[in-house]
N, C-alpha and C positions, 0 to 999 in steps of 0.2 A: 504494500500500500504506500502510495506516494505521500510525503509529508506536505501539508498545505503551508504556503508562506502567508505572511501578513497581507501581502498585496492581493491575494485571491479573495480575502475577506473584504478588503477596503482598497480599491484601486488608487485612492488619493495618497496612500502611504508611499514613501519613496520607492519608486520602481526598482526592482532587482535587488533590494536589500531585505534580507531576512532578519527578524529580531533574534537576538540571543539572550533575551531576558523576558520575564513576565512581570508586569507591574500591577500591583494590587493596592487598593486604597480602602482603608477602614475608617468610618466615622459613624458613631452611634446615632447621632441626630443631625439631619441636614440643617435644621434651624440653628444649630450651634456654630456652623461654619461661618467664618467671617466672609463678607461679600468679596473682599480682595482675594481670599484664597479660592473661592468659587470661580472668580474671574480667571485665575491662573490655571486651574485644573479642568474647567468645563470644556475648553477646546479639545483637550486630550481625551476626555470621556466620550465626546461625540465622535472622535476619530477611532474609537475602539482601542486606544492605547492602554487604558487602565480598566481593570476589573474592579467593580465597586461592591463593597460589603457593608451591611448595616448591622449585622449581629456577629458576636464572637463565635457563635456556633457555626455559622456559615463560613467565617474566616478560617476557623479550625479545620473544617471539612475540606476547604480548598488547600490548606497547607499540608494536609495528609495525602494529597494526590502526588504521584511521582512527578518530579519536575525534570524535564529535559533541558530547560534553560535555567539560568540563574533567576532568582526571584528578588524583586525589589518591592518592599512594602512601605507605603506612606501611611502612617498611623496618626490619626487625629484624636487626641485624648480630650474628652469633654470635661472630666473632673477626676478627683483622686480615686473615687470608687471604680471608675472605668479603667484607670491606670492599674489598679490592683488586680482587676479581672484580667487585663492583658498580661500582667506579670505572672499570673497563675498558669498561663499557657506558653511561657517563654521557651519551653522545650521544643515546641513546634516552630519557633522562630529562630532556632539556633543556626540554620543555614540560609537565613534570609538577611538581605541587606536592608536595614531599617532606616527610614527617615521619620523622625518623631516630631510631632507638633504638640507641645504641651499647653495646658490652659493658662498657666501663669508662671512666674519666676520664683515661687516660694521654694525655700531650700529643700524641704522634704519631698516636694514634687520633682524637683530637678534630680535629687539623689535617686529617687525611685526610677526616674526616666533613664538614668545612666545604667541601671541594672539590666536594661534591655540591650546594652551595648550598641547604640545606634551609630550609623555612619555620619549622620547629621541630625542636630537637634535645634529646633527653633520654637517660637511661642506664638500663641493665637493672635497676639497684637503686633507681631513683627511685620517687617516689610518682606513680602514674599518674592521679591525679585531675586534675592539670594537663594531662596528655596528652589525657584525655577531653574536657576543656573546649576545648582547641585543635581537636580533631577535630570537635566539635559546631559550633564557630564556623565552621570551614572548609566544613562541609557544609550549613550553614544550620540546624543543630539537628535531630538525630535524634529 
């Protein structure tokens, strides 16, 4: 069976280039996402570059699937309870390159965030231009 390239799913994606990564995005509530972050990520969601997950159960199920490509996870944490729930499943995130967006800069939240060993960590109220640059670099440039 022939492996499908990204271009067969979406002809707008760079022709002749096959992705070597899977990008997933987790956010518990869409309402918690800052408008700036939505503006950065929505073009990629519409181009089918990012798989979107709203529950930890569905995220865990996705992470249990065998991965042919490397996995990049953009995780938006809405509060400390959400972060604790994510930490409880860190075993499933051990081979995942994590970009973490924390709700605030409180020391306890930041310390817990570092336990996930993210490649990049930012905050809900940050300028997301830097986040976009990091994601582009990790994915080889969208």
